[in-house]
DRENSE-690635 format. One record per residue: x, y, z of N, C-alpha, C in turn; residue in one letter. Coordinates in steps of 0.1 Angstrom, whole numbers, padded with zeros to 4 digits, always signed. Example, Ala and Ser with C-alpha at 12.3 -4.5 7.8 and 13.67 -1.06 7.14 Angstrom:
residues 2
+0132-0057+0078+0123-0045+0078+0132-0033+0078a
+0128-0022+0071+0137-0011+0071+0129+0000+0079s
This chain:
residues 81
-0071+0096+0099-0076+0084+0093-0082+0071+0097m
-0086+0064+0095-0090+0048+0108-0084+0042+0104a
-0078+0033+0110-0069+0024+0110-0082+0005+0109t
-0075+0000+0098-0091-0011+0098-0079-0023+0099i
-0077-0031+0107-0074-0040+0107-0083-0059+0109v
-0075-0066+0099-0082-0074+0091-0074-0092+0096y
-0086-0102+0104-0079-0112+0109-0088-0120+0111a
-0083-0142+0110-0085-0152+0105-0085-0152+0092g
-0092-0150+0087-0093-0154+0067-0091-0143+0062a
-0093-0131+0066-0095-0116+0060-0086-0115+0050l
-0072-0114+0057-0057-0107+0048-0055-0118+0038p
-0063-0132+0040-0055-0137+0024-0066-0132+0017e
-0076-0139+0016-0089-0134+0005-0087-0113+0006v
-0088-0106+0013-0086-0094+0007-0074-0085+0006l
-0063-0098+0010-0052-0091+0004-0042-0083+0005e
-0047-0083+0023-0041-0070+0027-0047-0073+0045t
-0037-0071+0054-0042-0069+0070-0046-0059+0074g
-0037-0050+0073-0043-0039+0078-0047-0025+0064v
-0053-0019+0067-0050-0005+0062-0056+0009+0068e
-0051+0020+0062-0053+0032+0067-0066+0041+0057r
-0078+0045+0059-0083+0047+0050-0095+0058+0060v
-0095+0070+0051-0103+0080+0051-0118+0074+0052e
-0127+0076+0059-0137+0069+0061-0150+0083+0056l
-0156+0079+0043-0164+0088+0037-0174+0090+0051p
-0181+0109+0044-0193+0115+0054-0207+0099+0058e
-0209+0096+0048-0219+0083+0048-0219+0067+0056s
-0204+0073+0057-0202+0059+0070-0197+0062+0083v
-0210+0057+0096-0211+0062+0103-0208+0056+0114t
-0214+0036+0106-0211+0026+0119-0202+0011+0116d
-0206+0004+0119-0199-0008+0116-0205-0015+0103i
-0224-0005+0104-0224-0019+0093-0221-0011+0083q
-0221+0006+0084-0218+0015+0067-0205+0010+0062g
-0193+0005+0077-0182+0007+0068-0185-0012+0061l
-0191-0022+0066-0189-0035+0061-0195-0028+0043l
-0209-0020+0043-0208-0018+0032-0207-0010+0022d
-0197-0001+0029-0187+0009+0017-0176-0004+0014w
-0166-0010+0021-0158-0018+0020-0164-0027+0006l
-0175-0037+0008-0178-0045-0002-0181-0037-0016g
-0184-0025-0012-0187-0015-0027-0173-0013-0038r
-0166-0014-0024-0150-0008-0034-0143-0020-0045r
-0154-0034-0044-0149-0037-0058-0140-0046-0052g
-0139-0053-0061-0126-0067-0057-0131-0071-0049g
-0113-0080-0041-0116-0088-0030-0126-0078-0018p
-0126-0069-0020-0138-0068-0009-0155-0071-0011w
-0156-0073-0022-0168-0079-0027-0172-0093-0018q
-0162-0097-0013-0161-0114-0013-0162-0112+0005r
-0160-0100+0011-0163-0101+0030-0175-0108+0030l
-0178-0115+0046-0190-0119+0048-0196-0111+0046p
-0214-0118+0045-0220-0110+0044-0223-0107+0060r
-0235-0100+0062-0242-0094+0074-0243-0103+0085k
-0238-0102+0096-0236-0112+0110-0224-0121+0108g
-0224-0120+0097-0208-0130+0097-0195-0123+0100a
-0193-0109+0105-0178-0107+0109-0182-0104+0120v
-0172-0106+0127-0171-0098+0143-0160-0091+0140r
-0168-0072+0148-0160-0063+0147-0155-0059+0162a
-0143-0051+0161-0142-0044+0173-0137-0028+0167s
-0138-0018+0181-0135-0006+0179-0128-0001+0189v
-0112-0002+0183-0106+0007+0196-0107-0008+0209n
-0107-0021+0205-0102-0027+0216-0115-0035+0223n
-0127-0029+0217-0136-0032+0221-0143-0040+0215h
-0154-0055+0221-0161-0061+0208-0171-0049+0207l
-0181-0048+0194-0194-0040+0191-0203-0046+0185v
-0214-0041+0177-0224-0044+0177-0224-0039+0158e
-0230-0040+0151-0228-0036+0136-0232-0020+0138p
-0243-0018+0150-0249-0003+0154-0242+0011+0151g
-0228-0001+0161-0219+0012+0168-0210+0022+0158f
-0209+0032+0162-0204+0041+0156-0190+0039+0153r
-0184+0049+0145-0174+0048+0140-0166+0063+0138v
-0151+0064+0136-0149+0075+0131-0137+0079+0122t
-0129+0081+0115-0117+0088+0110-0106+0081+0124d
-0112+0085+0137-0101+0084+0148-0095+0068+0150r
-0110+0060+0144-0108+0050+0153-0101+0035+0147d
-0098+0026+0151-0086+0014+0146-0101+0001+0149r
-0107-0002+0134-0118-0013+0137-0106-0025+0130v
-0111-0034+0140-0109-0045+0137-0121-0057+0132s
-0113-0064+0126-0128-0071+0119-0120-0085+0112l
-0128-0097+0120-0127-0106+0120-0141-0116+0114a
-0135-0129+0107-0149-0139+0104-0155-0146+0112p
-0165-0145+0116-0178-0158+0126-0168-0170+0122l
-0173-0171+0110-0171-0187+0103-0168-0185+0094a
-0164-0190+0081-0164-0191+0068-0160-0205+0063w
């Protein structure tokens, strides 16, 4: 399972600071993860739009096309809100 850590204003908006999720096969990169999270509905629909979130995978800053797996720790933080 992947670990997703939310930073900045995201924990307040999403009502959680961290979660463990099993990524569907369709999620292969950061942008796919953000799209999938937004489709879950509820507070996740309020995730900042493309380009407004900074991501890191296993403590390394990455771009939206960076690959992710169920073994990764992904941190998401808004650039500005």
